[in-house]
C-alpha positions as CSV (number, residue, x, y, z in Angstrom):
1,M,0.2,-13.4,17.8
2,Q,3.0,-12.1,20.1
3,L,3.1,-8.4,21.2
4,I,6.6,-7.0,21.7
5,P,6.9,-3.9,24.0
6,F,7.0,-0.6,22.2
7,F,10.4,0.2,20.8
8,D,10.1,3.7,19.3
9,I,8.4,7.1,19.9
10,D,7.8,9.2,16.8
11,M,7.2,13.0,17.4
12,H,5.7,15.2,14.7
13,D,3.7,18.4,14.3
14,I,0.0,18.2,13.4
15,D,-1.6,21.2,11.7
16,A,-4.8,22.7,13.0
17,R,-8.0,21.0,11.9
18,P,-10.9,23.5,12.3
19,S,-13.4,20.9,11.1
20,K,-12.6,18.8,14.2
21,G,-12.0,21.7,16.5
22,E,-8.4,20.7,17.0
23,P,-5.6,23.4,17.2
24,G,-2.2,22.7,15.9
25,H,-0.3,20.5,18.3
26,Q,2.7,18.1,18.7
27,H,1.7,14.4,18.3
28,F,3.5,11.4,19.8
29,D,3.2,7.9,18.3
30,L,4.2,4.9,20.3
31,R,5.4,2.2,17.9
32,F,4.8,-1.5,18.8
33,L,6.1,-4.6,17.1
34,F,3.6,-7.6,16.6
35,R,5.0,-11.0,15.5
36,L,2.5,-13.3,13.8
37,H,3.1,-17.0,14.3
38,T,1.3,-18.0,11.2
39,A,2.0,-18.2,7.5
40,T,-1.6,-17.4,6.5
41,D,-3.0,-14.0,5.6
42,V,-4.4,-11.9,8.4
43,T,-7.3,-9.6,7.9
44,V,-6.6,-6.0,9.0
45,V,-9.4,-3.5,9.3
46,L,-8.2,0.1,8.7
47,Q,-9.5,3.1,10.6
48,E,-9.8,5.0,7.4
49,E,-10.1,8.5,8.9
50,E,-6.6,8.0,10.4
51,V,-4.8,5.6,8.0
52,G,-4.7,5.8,4.2
53,G,-3.3,2.3,3.5
54,I,-1.0,-0.5,4.7
55,E,1.7,-2.7,3.2
56,W,3.6,-5.7,4.3
57,R,7.4,-5.1,3.9
58,S,10.5,-7.0,4.8
59,V,12.8,-5.1,7.2
60,D,15.4,-4.5,4.4
61,R,12.7,-2.5,2.5
62,V,11.9,-0.1,5.3
63,T,12.7,3.4,3.9
64,S,13.5,5.2,7.1
65,P,17.2,4.4,8.1
66,S,16.6,5.1,11.8
67,L,13.4,2.9,11.9
68,R,15.1,0.1,9.9
69,E,18.1,0.2,12.3
70,K,15.8,-0.1,15.3
71,L,13.8,-3.0,13.7
72,L,16.9,-4.9,12.9
73,K,18.1,-4.6,16.5
74,L,14.8,-5.4,18.0
75,T,14.3,-8.4,15.7
76,L,17.6,-9.9,16.6
77,E,17.1,-9.4,20.3
78,T,13.6,-10.9,20.4
79,E,13.7,-13.9,18.0
80,P,12.5,-17.1,19.6
81,E,15.2,-19.5,20.8
82,T,14.6,-21.7,17.8
83,A,15.5,-19.0,15.4
84,N,18.0,-19.8,12.6
85,A,20.7,-17.6,11.0
86,S,22.0,-17.8,7.5
87,A,24.8,-16.1,5.5
88,L,24.1,-14.4,2.2
89,I,27.7,-14.4,0.8
90,Y,28.6,-12.4,-2.4
91,N,31.7,-11.5,-4.3
92,D,32.9,-8.6,-6.4
93,R,31.7,-10.3,-9.6
94,G,28.1,-10.1,-8.6
95,E,27.8,-13.8,-7.7
96,Y,26.4,-15.5,-4.6
97,L,27.7,-18.6,-2.8
98,L,25.1,-21.4,-2.6
99,H,25.3,-24.7,-0.7
100,L,23.9,-27.9,-2.3
101,R,22.3,-29.9,0.5
102,D,22.4,-33.7,0.9
103,Y,19.4,-35.6,-0.4
104,F,18.1,-37.1,2.8
105,P,14.3,-36.5,2.8
106,G,12.8,-36.4,6.3
107,Q,16.2,-36.0,7.9
108,I,17.3,-32.5,6.7
109,W,15.5,-29.3,5.7
110,E,15.2,-28.6,1.9
111,P,17.0,-31.9,0.9
112,G,18.8,-31.8,-2.5
113,M,18.2,-28.1,-2.9
114,W,20.6,-25.1,-3.2
115,S,20.5,-22.9,-0.1
116,L,22.4,-20.5,2.1
117,L,24.9,-21.7,4.6
118,G,23.6,-21.4,8.1
119,G,21.6,-23.3,10.8
120,G,19.8,-23.2,14.1
121,R,20.8,-21.3,17.2
122,E,22.4,-23.3,20.0
123,P,22.6,-22.6,23.8
124,Q,26.2,-21.4,23.6
125,D,25.4,-18.7,20.9
126,A,25.2,-15.3,22.6
127,T,23.7,-13.7,19.5
128,L,22.5,-14.8,16.1
129,E,25.7,-13.4,14.6
130,H,27.5,-16.0,16.8
131,T,25.1,-18.6,15.4
132,V,25.9,-17.8,11.7
133,R,29.7,-17.5,12.4
134,R,29.7,-20.9,14.1
135,E,27.7,-22.5,11.3
136,L,30.1,-21.1,8.6
137,A,33.1,-22.5,10.6
138,E,31.4,-25.9,11.1
139,E,30.0,-26.4,7.6
140,A,32.8,-24.9,5.5
141,C,35.7,-23.8,7.7
142,L,34.9,-20.3,6.5
143,D,35.6,-17.1,8.6
144,L,34.4,-13.8,7.3
145,A,35.8,-10.5,8.7
146,D,32.6,-8.6,8.4
147,L,29.0,-9.7,8.6
148,T,26.1,-7.2,8.3
149,P,22.5,-7.8,9.3
150,F,20.3,-7.6,6.2
151,G,16.8,-8.6,7.5
152,T,14.7,-11.5,8.6
153,E,13.1,-14.1,6.4
154,Y,10.0,-16.1,7.5
155,V,9.6,-19.6,6.1
156,S,7.5,-22.6,7.0
157,D,9.1,-25.8,8.2
158,D,7.9,-29.4,7.5
159,A,5.3,-29.1,10.3
160,G,3.9,-25.9,8.9
161,R,5.3,-23.7,11.7
162,T,6.7,-20.2,10.8
163,V,10.5,-20.1,11.3
164,P,12.3,-16.8,11.4
165,I,15.8,-16.8,9.8
166,A,18.1,-13.8,10.5
167,I,20.0,-13.0,7.3
168,Y,23.6,-11.7,7.5
169,T,25.5,-10.5,4.4
170,G,29.2,-10.8,3.9
171,R,31.7,-10.3,1.0
172,W,34.2,-13.0,0.1
173,N,36.2,-13.4,-3.1
174,G,37.6,-16.9,-2.6
175,D,37.3,-20.2,-4.5
176,P,34.7,-22.5,-2.9
177,R,36.8,-25.5,-4.1
178,D,39.4,-24.6,-1.5
179,L,37.0,-24.8,1.4
180,H,36.7,-27.9,3.6
181,L,33.0,-28.8,3.3
182,T,31.8,-31.0,6.2
183,E,28.0,-31.0,5.3
184,G,26.2,-31.2,2.0
185,V,27.4,-31.9,-1.5
186,M,29.2,-28.8,-2.8
187,L,29.5,-25.0,-2.8
188,A,29.4,-22.9,-5.9
189,W,29.1,-19.3,-7.1
190,F,25.9,-18.3,-9.1
191,T,24.7,-15.1,-10.5
192,P,21.0,-14.0,-9.9
193,D,20.3,-14.9,-13.5
194,D,21.3,-18.5,-12.8
195,L,18.8,-19.1,-10.1
196,D,15.8,-20.0,-12.3
197,R,17.6,-23.2,-13.5
198,L,18.4,-24.4,-9.9
199,R,16.3,-26.4,-7.5
200,I,16.0,-23.6,-4.9
201,A,13.4,-22.3,-2.6
202,A,11.4,-19.3,-3.8
203,T,12.3,-17.4,-0.6
204,T,16.0,-17.9,-1.2
205,R,15.7,-16.9,-4.8
206,G,13.8,-13.7,-3.9
207,L,16.3,-12.9,-1.1
208,V,19.3,-13.1,-3.4
209,R,17.6,-10.9,-6.0
210,R,16.6,-8.3,-3.5
211,H,20.1,-8.0,-2.3
212,A,21.5,-7.9,-5.8
213,A,19.1,-5.1,-6.7
214,S,20.4,-3.1,-3.7
215,R,24.0,-3.2,-4.9
216,P,25.7,-1.1,-7.6
217,A,27.3,-2.5,-10.7
218,S,30.2,-5.0,-10.4
219,T,33.4,-3.7,-8.8
220,A,35.5,-6.5,-10.2
221,S,37.4,-4.2,-12.6
222,R,38.2,-1.7,-9.9
223,S,39.3,-4.3,-7.4
224,G,41.6,-6.0,-9.9
225,L,39.9,-9.4,-9.5
226,A,39.9,-11.7,-12.5
227,P,36.7,-13.5,-13.4
228,Q,36.5,-17.2,-12.7
229,E,37.5,-19.5,-15.6
230,G,34.6,-19.9,-18.0
231,R,32.7,-16.9,-16.7
232,R,32.6,-13.4,-18.1
233,P,32.7,-10.4,-15.7
234,A,29.3,-9.3,-14.5
235,S,27.8,-6.4,-16.5
236,P,25.7,-3.6,-15.0
237,H,22.3,-4.9,-16.0
238,G,18.9,-5.1,-14.4
239,T,17.1,-2.5,-12.2
240,V,19.0,-1.1,-9.2
241,L,16.8,1.0,-7.0
242,N,18.4,4.4,-6.1
243,V,17.8,6.1,-2.8
244,I,16.4,9.6,-3.4
245,G,17.5,12.3,-0.9
246,V,16.3,15.9,-0.7
247,H,18.5,18.7,0.6
248,L,17.7,22.2,1.6
249,Y,20.2,24.9,0.3
250,R,19.2,27.8,2.5
251,E,21.3,31.0,1.7
252,R,21.0,34.3,3.6
253,P,21.4,37.6,1.8
254,D,25.0,37.8,3.0
255,G,25.8,34.6,1.1
256,T,26.2,32.3,4.1
257,V,24.5,28.9,3.9
258,L,22.8,26.8,6.6
259,L,24.5,23.6,7.9
260,G,23.7,21.3,10.7
261,L,26.1,19.4,12.9
262,R,24.9,15.8,13.0
263,H,24.6,14.0,16.3
264,P,27.6,11.8,17.3
265,N,25.4,8.7,17.4
266,S,24.0,9.3,13.9
267,T,24.1,6.3,11.6
268,F,25.1,8.5,8.7
269,A,28.0,11.0,9.0
270,P,28.2,11.2,12.9
271,S,29.7,14.5,14.2
272,A,29.9,15.9,10.6
273,W,28.3,19.0,9.1
274,H,25.6,18.6,6.5
275,V,22.7,20.5,5.0
276,L,19.2,19.8,6.2
277,A,18.2,16.6,4.4
278,G,16.0,13.6,4.3
279,H,14.9,10.6,2.3
280,C,11.8,10.6,0.0
281,E,9.1,8.4,1.4
282,Q,5.7,7.9,-0.4
283,E,5.7,11.6,-1.5
284,N,7.1,13.9,-4.1
285,A,10.5,15.5,-3.6
286,I,9.2,19.0,-2.8
287,A,6.6,17.7,-0.4
288,C,9.5,15.8,1.3
289,L,11.6,18.9,1.5
290,I,8.8,21.0,3.1
291,R,8.1,18.2,5.6
292,E,11.8,17.7,6.5
293,A,12.3,21.5,7.0
294,R,9.4,21.7,9.3
295,E,10.2,18.5,11.3
296,E,14.0,19.1,11.6
297,A,14.2,22.8,12.0
298,G,10.8,24.3,12.4
299,L,11.1,26.2,9.1
300,R,8.0,26.9,7.0
301,I,8.5,26.8,3.2
302,E,6.0,27.2,0.5
303,R,6.1,25.1,-2.7
304,E,6.2,28.2,-5.0
305,D,9.4,29.4,-3.2
306,V,11.4,26.3,-4.0
307,E,13.7,25.8,-7.0
308,L,16.0,22.9,-7.9
309,V,19.7,24.1,-8.0
310,H,21.8,20.9,-8.1
311,V,21.6,17.1,-8.5
312,V,24.5,14.9,-7.3
313,H,24.5,11.2,-8.2
314,H,26.8,9.5,-5.7
315,I,27.9,6.3,-3.9
316,D,29.2,6.8,-0.4
317,K,31.4,3.7,-0.4
318,A,31.9,0.5,-2.6
319,G,28.9,-1.8,-2.2
320,D,26.5,0.8,-1.1
321,R,23.2,1.5,-2.9
322,P,23.5,4.4,-5.3
323,R,21.9,7.7,-4.2
324,M,20.5,10.7,-6.1
325,G,20.7,13.9,-4.0
326,L,18.4,16.7,-5.0
327,F,19.4,20.1,-3.7
328,F,16.6,22.7,-3.5
329,R,17.0,26.4,-2.8
330,A,14.4,28.1,-0.7
331,R,13.9,31.7,-2.0
332,A,11.8,32.5,1.0
333,W,10.9,30.9,4.3
334,C,9.3,31.6,7.7
335,G,11.1,31.1,11.0
336,E,14.6,30.6,12.2
337,P,16.2,27.1,12.5
338,E,15.4,25.3,15.7
339,L,16.7,22.0,17.1
340,R,13.5,20.0,16.6
341,E,15.3,16.6,16.4
342,P,18.2,16.8,18.9
343,D,18.9,13.1,18.5
344,K,19.8,13.8,14.8
345,C,21.2,17.4,14.8
346,A,23.2,19.0,17.6
347,Q,23.6,22.5,16.2
348,W,22.5,24.8,13.3
349,K,24.9,27.4,12.0
350,F,25.4,29.6,8.9
351,W,28.7,29.3,7.1
352,D,30.6,31.3,4.6
353,P,31.0,29.0,1.4
354,A,34.6,30.1,1.3
355,T,35.4,28.8,4.8
356,L,33.3,25.7,5.1
357,P,34.1,23.3,8.0
358,D,36.7,20.5,7.4
359,N,34.3,17.8,8.7
360,L,31.7,18.5,6.0
361,V,30.0,15.6,4.2
362,S,32.0,15.3,1.0
363,Y,29.2,15.2,-1.5
364,T,27.6,18.2,0.3
365,R,30.9,20.2,-0.1
366,Q,30.9,19.3,-3.8
367,A,27.2,20.3,-4.3
368,I,27.7,23.7,-2.6
369,A,30.7,24.4,-4.8
370,K,28.7,23.4,-7.9
371,I,25.8,25.6,-6.9
372,Q,28.1,28.5,-6.3
373,N,29.4,27.9,-9.9
374,G,25.9,27.6,-11.4
375,E,26.3,23.9,-12.3
376,L,23.2,21.7,-12.2
377,Y,24.6,18.2,-12.1
378,S,27.7,16.3,-10.7
379,E,28.8,12.8,-9.8
380,T,31.0,11.4,-7.0
381,G,32.1,8.0,-5.7
382,W,31.6,6.1,-9.0
383,P,34.5,3.9,-10.3
384,A,36.4,5.6,-13.1
């Protein structure tokens, strides 16, 4: 097992515990990354008075955006030199580009199987993104404008060693028959429903389906792309997990509402105004709201003082995971807003709903208007 130096500090308040003689205090958690160089299960003994449970998750299933971003950066920076990188390429019809490998047992990995384009890191590759771009150019003369880190897969090679593979996603709507393939037999588009009839590794099949589940319904009709000959356009079927966000609508007696100016380095909506908000973790929505209000602004809210005032179902941009935003009004609270997380929020301010700032998150502006009008539900970002 390899220990990577700590990469994150989590700060949160701990309520007083008279049974242990502990007063209320601020707690600091130093987060470390451990890499296991084995494919076998590892026994973990929990300290039950401190931890309620554990779960193995791939990086793309980490619910905290800030933690997921740090893990992705750390993973890419600390992979062994033998790490591979592969490209998960999809189109607007909901299909995925797969590569049929040559059948040379003992000479190549996964002979005669459908797989992703990609390969091993070489000395001239400054990063794993350079690796995957070089492999796409060498194997298929393919150059994609945008590649996005999706996660890291761990597979076993022929010698039984665990091999990390950095996965990058990219959108491409071309015809694979037009590509100049220099390795393997062929390239072809497949939907996730096609995978069970292919000779394909279970890890690759699971990776494609996880990515497909994170995407909204097909955007082919909106983009004007025609389906390939012999195929029907993809239909919105299957389960797509929606992100649940909770939002605090705090209104003073004079009618002004509380907004926070997000930090310029925020992953979401940098330097824009937004209500106090957070993602639901393993908790109910109201518990999440109470926790976020305390952690972000030092506000104390009781469950009985919370009411749901609006729900907005939205997509920020094409290809993003759909989100359900729950806006709760706090009828009463204790405290005044403080900058408890200055790396996320630079300022709290009350605004008149009639003169909201121009750089306000768009779905937040819509939700405030709907709340003012007494409407409970709205949608935004979805194709017409």
